[in-house]
C-alpha positions as protocol buffer text, in pm:
chain_id: "A"
residue {
  index: 1
  type: MET
  ca { x: -2892 y: -475 z: 1962 }
}
residue {
  index: 2
  type: ASN
  ca { x: -2900 y: -495 z: 1581 }
}
residue {
  index: 3
  type: SER
  ca { x: -3012 y: -253 z: 1347 }
}
residue {
  index: 4
  type: MET
  ca { x: -3383 y: -413 z: 1265 }
}
residue {
  index: 5
  type: SER
  ca { x: -3403 y: -490 z: 1634 }
}
residue {
  index: 6
  type: GLN
  ca { x: -3347 y: -118 z: 1687 }
}
residue {
  index: 7
  type: ALA
  ca { x: -3595 y: -36 z: 1366 }
}
residue {
  index: 8
  type: ASN
  ca { x: -3887 y: -293 z: 1549 }
}
residue {
  index: 9
  type: PHE
  ca { x: -3807 y: -93 z: 1894 }
}
residue {
  index: 10
  type: PHE
  ca { x: -3888 y: 243 z: 1761 }
}
residue {
  index: 11
  type: VAL
  ca { x: -4174 y: 124 z: 1543 }
}
residue {
  index: 12
  type: ASN
  ca { x: -4302 y: -30 z: 1828 }
}
residue {
  index: 13
  type: LEU
  ca { x: -4222 y: 293 z: 2051 }
}
residue {
  index: 14
  type: ILE
  ca { x: -4382 y: 504 z: 1767 }
}
residue {
  index: 15
  type: HIS
  ca { x: -4713 y: 295 z: 1780 }
}
residue {
  index: 16
  type: LYS
  ca { x: -4731 y: 273 z: 2147 }
}
residue {
  index: 17
  type: THR
  ca { x: -4741 y: 650 z: 2183 }
}
residue {
  index: 18
  type: ALA
  ca { x: -4952 y: 747 z: 1872 }
}
residue {
  index: 19
  type: THR
  ca { x: -5239 y: 541 z: 1980 }
}
residue {
  index: 20
  type: SER
  ca { x: -5171 y: 638 z: 2317 }
}
residue {
  index: 21
  type: GLY
  ca { x: -5376 y: 939 z: 2508 }
}
residue {
  index: 22
  type: LYS
  ca { x: -5389 y: 1259 z: 2361 }
}
residue {
  index: 23
  type: LYS
  ca { x: -5183 y: 1426 z: 2686 }
}
residue {
  index: 24
  type: PRO
  ca { x: -4857 y: 1194 z: 2630 }
}
residue {
  index: 25
  type: ARG
  ca { x: -4920 y: 1314 z: 2233 }
}
residue {
  index: 26
  type: MET
  ca { x: -4946 y: 1669 z: 2324 }
}
residue {
  index: 27
  type: ILE
  ca { x: -4677 y: 1684 z: 2525 }
}
residue {
  index: 28
  type: PHE
  ca { x: -4407 y: 1514 z: 2271 }
}
residue {
  index: 29
  type: SER
  ca { x: -4537 y: 1743 z: 2038 }
}
residue {
  index: 30
  type: ALA
  ca { x: -4441 y: 2045 z: 2278 }
}
residue {
  index: 31
  type: VAL
  ca { x: -4108 y: 1871 z: 2294 }
}
residue {
  index: 32
  type: GLY
  ca { x: -4048 y: 1732 z: 1970 }
}
residue {
  index: 33
  type: LEU
  ca { x: -4063 y: 2025 z: 1723 }
}
residue {
  index: 34
  type: PRO
  ca { x: -3865 y: 2214 z: 1890 }
}
residue {
  index: 35
  type: LEU
  ca { x: -3586 y: 1992 z: 1927 }
}
residue {
  index: 36
  type: PHE
  ca { x: -3590 y: 1904 z: 1576 }
}
residue {
  index: 37
  type: ILE
  ca { x: -3565 y: 2318 z: 1501 }
}
residue {
  index: 38
  type: THR
  ca { x: -3262 y: 2260 z: 1700 }
}
residue {
  index: 39
  type: LEU
  ca { x: -3138 y: 1961 z: 1569 }
}
residue {
  index: 40
  type: MET
  ca { x: -3149 y: 2148 z: 1199 }
}
residue {
  index: 41
  type: VAL
  ca { x: -2983 y: 2465 z: 1285 }
}
residue {
  index: 42
  type: LEU
  ca { x: -2685 y: 2260 z: 1482 }
}
residue {
  index: 43
  type: PHE
  ca { x: -2663 y: 2054 z: 1139 }
}
residue {
  index: 44
  type: VAL
  ca { x: -2643 y: 2352 z: 955 }
}
residue {
  index: 45
  type: LEU
  ca { x: -2372 y: 2524 z: 1162 }
}
residue {
  index: 46
  type: ALA
  ca { x: -2215 y: 2187 z: 1185 }
}
residue {
  index: 47
  type: ALA
  ca { x: -2146 y: 2170 z: 804 }
}
residue {
  index: 48
  type: LEU
  ca { x: -2044 y: 2556 z: 829 }
}
residue {
  index: 49
  type: TRP
  ca { x: -1783 y: 2431 z: 1095 }
}
residue {
  index: 50
  type: VAL
  ca { x: -1625 y: 2136 z: 850 }
}
residue {
  index: 51
  type: ASP
  ca { x: -1640 y: 2403 z: 580 }
}
residue {
  index: 52
  type: GLY
  ca { x: -1361 y: 2595 z: 771 }
}
residue {
  index: 53
  type: LEU
  ca { x: -1172 y: 2275 z: 893 }
}
residue {
  index: 54
  type: LEU
  ca { x: -1130 y: 2143 z: 543 }
}
residue {
  index: 55
  type: GLY
  ca { x: -1031 y: 2545 z: 427 }
}
residue {
  index: 56
  type: PHE
  ca { x: -1332 y: 2572 z: 136 }
}
residue {
  index: 57
  type: SER
  ca { x: -1389 y: 2956 z: 109 }
}
residue {
  index: 58
  type: GLN
  ca { x: -1615 y: 3088 z: 352 }
}
residue {
  index: 59
  type: GLU
  ca { x: -1705 y: 3409 z: 89 }
}
residue {
  index: 60
  type: LYS
  ca { x: -1940 y: 3680 z: 236 }
}
residue {
  index: 61
  type: ILE
  ca { x: -2342 y: 3620 z: 131 }
}
residue {
  index: 62
  type: THR
  ca { x: -2379 y: 3888 z: -134 }
}
residue {
  index: 63
  type: GLY
  ca { x: -2692 y: 4058 z: -267 }
}
residue {
  index: 64
  type: ARG
  ca { x: -2732 y: 3852 z: -577 }
}
residue {
  index: 65
  type: ASN
  ca { x: -2633 y: 3521 z: -386 }
}
residue {
  index: 66
  type: VAL
  ca { x: -2951 y: 3627 z: -162 }
}
residue {
  index: 67
  type: VAL
  ca { x: -3192 y: 3737 z: -455 }
}
residue {
  index: 68
  type: PHE
  ca { x: -3152 y: 3380 z: -598 }
}
residue {
  index: 69
  type: CYS
  ca { x: -3155 y: 3178 z: -232 }
}
residue {
  index: 70
  type: ILE
  ca { x: -3464 y: 3368 z: -58 }
}
residue {
  index: 71
  type: PRO
  ca { x: -3689 y: 3185 z: -303 }
}
residue {
  index: 72
  type: ILE
  ca { x: -3559 y: 2887 z: -284 }
}
residue {
  index: 73
  type: ILE
  ca { x: -3529 y: 2867 z: 109 }
}
residue {
  index: 74
  type: GLY
  ca { x: -3908 y: 3022 z: 88 }
}
residue {
  index: 75
  type: ILE
  ca { x: -4049 y: 2713 z: -160 }
}
residue {
  index: 76
  type: GLY
  ca { x: -3890 y: 2512 z: 90 }
}
residue {
  index: 77
  type: LEU
  ca { x: -4062 y: 2648 z: 343 }
}
residue {
  index: 78
  type: LEU
  ca { x: -4354 y: 2742 z: 200 }
}
residue {
  index: 79
  type: LEU
  ca { x: -4409 y: 2342 z: 140 }
}
residue {
  index: 80
  type: THR
  ca { x: -4294 y: 2291 z: 520 }
}
residue {
  index: 81
  type: LEU
  ca { x: -4626 y: 2502 z: 653 }
}
residue {
  index: 82
  type: TRP
  ca { x: -4851 y: 2385 z: 359 }
}
residue {
  index: 83
  type: SER
  ca { x: -4806 y: 2057 z: 492 }
}
residue {
  index: 84
  type: CYS
  ca { x: -4836 y: 2086 z: 809 }
}
residue {
  index: 85
  type: TYR
  ca { x: -5165 y: 2279 z: 790 }
}
residue {
  index: 86
  type: HIS
  ca { x: -5301 y: 1948 z: 640 }
}
residue {
  index: 87
  type: PHE
  ca { x: -5173 y: 1758 z: 922 }
}
residue {
  index: 88
  type: PHE
  ca { x: -5333 y: 1981 z: 1147 }
}
residue {
  index: 89
  type: ARG
  ca { x: -5674 y: 1976 z: 969 }
}
residue {
  index: 90
  type: VAL
  ca { x: -5710 y: 1610 z: 1045 }
}
residue {
  index: 91
  type: LYS
  ca { x: -5561 y: 1658 z: 1439 }
}
residue {
  index: 92
  type: GLY
  ca { x: -5224 y: 1573 z: 1389 }
}
residue {
  index: 93
  type: THR
  ca { x: -4905 y: 1708 z: 1396 }
}
residue {
  index: 94
  type: PRO
  ca { x: -4557 y: 1686 z: 1245 }
}
residue {
  index: 95
  type: VAL
  ca { x: -4409 y: 1470 z: 1533 }
}
residue {
  index: 96
  type: PRO
  ca { x: -4383 y: 1129 z: 1453 }
}
residue {
  index: 97
  type: LEU
  ca { x: -4510 y: 1052 z: 1832 }
}
residue {
  index: 98
  type: ASN
  ca { x: -4873 y: 1216 z: 1761 }
}
residue {
  index: 99
  type: PRO
  ca { x: -4940 y: 1206 z: 1399 }
}
residue {
  index: 100
  type: PRO
  ca { x: -5252 y: 1245 z: 1198 }
}
residue {
  index: 101
  type: PRO
  ca { x: -5568 y: 972 z: 1280 }
}
residue {
  index: 102
  type: LYS
  ca { x: -5541 y: 880 z: 917 }
}
residue {
  index: 103
  type: VAL
  ca { x: -5406 y: 910 z: 594 }
}
residue {
  index: 104
  type: VAL
  ca { x: -5342 y: 1257 z: 495 }
}
residue {
  index: 105
  type: ASN
  ca { x: -5352 y: 1271 z: 129 }
}
residue {
  index: 106
  type: SER
  ca { x: -5488 y: 1615 z: 42 }
}
residue {
  index: 107
  type: GLY
  ca { x: -5282 y: 1921 z: -39 }
}
residue {
  index: 108
  type: PRO
  ca { x: -4896 y: 1851 z: -99 }
}
residue {
  index: 109
  type: TYR
  ca { x: -4989 y: 1460 z: 16 }
}
residue {
  index: 110
  type: ALA
  ca { x: -5101 y: 1412 z: -293 }
}
residue {
  index: 111
  type: TYR
  ca { x: -4794 y: 1403 z: -505 }
}
residue {
  index: 112
  type: VAL
  ca { x: -4520 y: 1293 z: -257 }
}
residue {
  index: 113
  type: ARG
  ca { x: -4594 y: 1117 z: 105 }
}
residue {
  index: 114
  type: ASN
  ca { x: -4288 y: 1321 z: 280 }
}
residue {
  index: 115
  type: PRO
  ca { x: -4373 y: 1703 z: 167 }
}
residue {
  index: 116
  type: MET
  ca { x: -4283 y: 1821 z: 541 }
}
residue {
  index: 117
  type: ILE
  ca { x: -3905 y: 1653 z: 447 }
}
residue {
  index: 118
  type: THR
  ca { x: -3891 y: 1756 z: 63 }
}
residue {
  index: 119
  type: GLY
  ca { x: -3954 y: 2098 z: 154 }
}
residue {
  index: 120
  type: LEU
  ca { x: -3656 y: 2064 z: 431 }
}
residue {
  index: 121
  type: PHE
  ca { x: -3427 y: 1919 z: 146 }
}
residue {
  index: 122
  type: ILE
  ca { x: -3520 y: 2250 z: -4 }
}
residue {
  index: 123
  type: VAL
  ca { x: -3433 y: 2478 z: 255 }
}
residue {
  index: 124
  type: LEU
  ca { x: -3110 y: 2304 z: 347 }
}
residue {
  index: 125
  type: PHE
  ca { x: -2997 y: 2296 z: -19 }
}
residue {
  index: 126
  type: GLY
  ca { x: -3055 y: 2680 z: -73 }
}
residue {
  index: 127
  type: LEU
  ca { x: -2916 y: 2782 z: 291 }
}
residue {
  index: 128
  type: GLY
  ca { x: -2611 y: 2588 z: 143 }
}
residue {
  index: 129
  type: VAL
  ca { x: -2609 y: 2813 z: -119 }
}
residue {
  index: 130
  type: LEU
  ca { x: -2700 y: 3133 z: 43 }
}
residue {
  index: 131
  type: PHE
  ca { x: -2374 y: 3031 z: 306 }
}
residue {
  index: 132
  type: ARG
  ca { x: -2136 y: 2900 z: -5 }
}
residue {
  index: 133
  type: SER
  ca { x: -2123 y: 2619 z: 161 }
}
residue {
  index: 134
  type: VAL
  ca { x: -1984 y: 2330 z: -18 }
}
residue {
  index: 135
  type: CYS
  ca { x: -2046 y: 2123 z: 278 }
}
residue {
  index: 136
  type: LEU
  ca { x: -2396 y: 2237 z: 347 }
}
residue {
  index: 137
  type: THR
  ca { x: -2467 y: 2166 z: -23 }
}
residue {
  index: 138
  type: PHE
  ca { x: -2317 y: 1866 z: -152 }
}
residue {
  index: 139
  type: ILE
  ca { x: -2237 y: 1643 z: 154 }
}
residue {
  index: 140
  type: PHE
  ca { x: -2448 y: 1737 z: 430 }
}
residue {
  index: 141
  type: THR
  ca { x: -2795 y: 1787 z: 255 }
}
residue {
  index: 142
  type: PRO
  ca { x: -2766 y: 1443 z: 60 }
}
residue {
  index: 143
  type: LEU
  ca { x: -2669 y: 1273 z: 344 }
}
residue {
  index: 144
  type: ILE
  ca { x: -2971 y: 1409 z: 530 }
}
residue {
  index: 145
  type: ILE
  ca { x: -3169 y: 1324 z: 249 }
}
residue {
  index: 146
  type: ILE
  ca { x: -2997 y: 899 z: 274 }
}
residue {
  index: 147
  type: LEU
  ca { x: -3098 y: 949 z: 658 }
}
residue {
  index: 148
  type: ALA
  ca { x: -3451 y: 1010 z: 644 }
}
residue {
  index: 149
  type: ARG
  ca { x: -3516 y: 779 z: 359 }
}
residue {
  index: 150
  type: TRP
  ca { x: -3392 y: 525 z: 582 }
}
residue {
  index: 151
  type: GLU
  ca { x: -3525 y: 640 z: 882 }
}
residue {
  index: 152
  type: LEU
  ca { x: -3875 y: 623 z: 708 }
}
residue {
  index: 153
  type: LYS
  ca { x: -3827 y: 300 z: 539 }
}
residue {
  index: 154
  type: ALA
  ca { x: -3715 y: 144 z: 892 }
}
residue {
  index: 155
  type: VAL
  ca { x: -3961 y: 319 z: 1153 }
}
residue {
  index: 156
  type: GLU
  ca { x: -4183 y: 562 z: 1003 }
}
residue {
  index: 157
  type: GLU
  ca { x: -4347 y: 379 z: 761 }
}
residue {
  index: 158
  type: PRO
  ca { x: -4353 y: 29 z: 901 }
}
residue {
  index: 159
  type: GLU
  ca { x: -4556 y: 178 z: 1155 }
}
residue {
  index: 160
  type: LEU
  ca { x: -4792 y: 362 z: 947 }
}
residue {
  index: 161
  type: GLU
  ca { x: -4862 y: 24 z: 782 }
}
residue {
  index: 162
  type: ARG
  ca { x: -4908 y: -103 z: 1125 }
}
residue {
  index: 163
  type: ARG
  ca { x: -5150 y: 157 z: 1227 }
}
residue {
  index: 164
  type: LEU
  ca { x: -5369 y: 264 z: 931 }
}
residue {
  index: 165
  type: GLY
  ca { x: -5378 y: -53 z: 737 }
}
residue {
  index: 166
  type: ASP
  ca { x: -5443 y: -117 z: 355 }
}
residue {
  index: 167
  type: GLU
  ca { x: -5508 y: 239 z: 303 }
}
residue {
  index: 168
  type: TYR
  ca { x: -5175 y: 367 z: 372 }
}
residue {
  index: 169
  type: ARG
  ca { x: -5040 y: 41 z: 175 }
}
residue {
  index: 170
  type: GLU
  ca { x: -5237 y: 159 z: -123 }
}
residue {
  index: 171
  type: TYR
  ca { x: -5130 y: 513 z: -62 }
}
residue {
  index: 172
  type: LYS
  ca { x: -4729 y: 464 z: -62 }
}
residue {
  index: 173
  type: LYS
  ca { x: -4815 y: 264 z: -408 }
}
residue {
  index: 174
  type: ARG
  ca { x: -4937 y: 532 z: -564 }
}
residue {
  index: 175
  type: VAL
  ca { x: -4714 y: 855 z: -410 }
}
residue {
  index: 176
  type: PRO
  ca { x: -4390 y: 922 z: -431 }
}
residue {
  index: 177
  type: MET
  ca { x: -4181 y: 926 z: -133 }
}
residue {
  index: 178
  type: PHE
  ca { x: -4015 y: 1269 z: -176 }
}
residue {
  index: 179
  type: PHE
  ca { x: -3995 y: 1410 z: -518 }
}
residue {
  index: 180
  type: PRO
  ca { x: -4318 y: 1413 z: -741 }
}
residue {
  index: 181
  type: ARG
  ca { x: -4381 y: 1226 z: -1041 }
}
residue {
  index: 182
  type: PHE
  ca { x: -4435 y: 1389 z: -1341 }
}
residue {
  index: 183
  type: ARG
  ca { x: -4586 y: 1195 z: -1627 }
}
residue {
  index: 184
  type: ARG
  ca { x: -4684 y: 1236 z: -1984 }
}
residue {
  index: 185
  type: LYS
  ca { x: -5059 y: 1248 z: -2062 }
}
């Protein structure tokens, strides 16, 4: 199966589930969110393990480092939670198999299409600096940005266009994927 047909398989799977009854969507939400959190914890641990394999120093966390990194991690977490709140307001969840029934363009979604993922990037970067992990900061976090962009372009956005139509296509034209545009007026 080539990557295009794999992407179409997942687009169809997400679309079928997202447009199905409430019960299957809630089951996927109950399983999907803990699974995603577990995968992110394993991702961080893998980066720290690779640091050790490559011989990068595993310096101790210092008070100065904590003072610097906690606000970064906090901003990422707040952005993620603020984004989730806007999904919940319209009866959706962060799990792609149980998405909101309409385009969410309020709160952080007015500035970026994927603020939850942007928040995750910020958290991973902050954890990389906190743990003084070369791999998490400079390899794994950029890698997850690349993978997330690919997955969003190949799977989630085609499903959103299919399910939400022109409203989503217009939103997509206006709002950047991860990082807000700062324009002079």
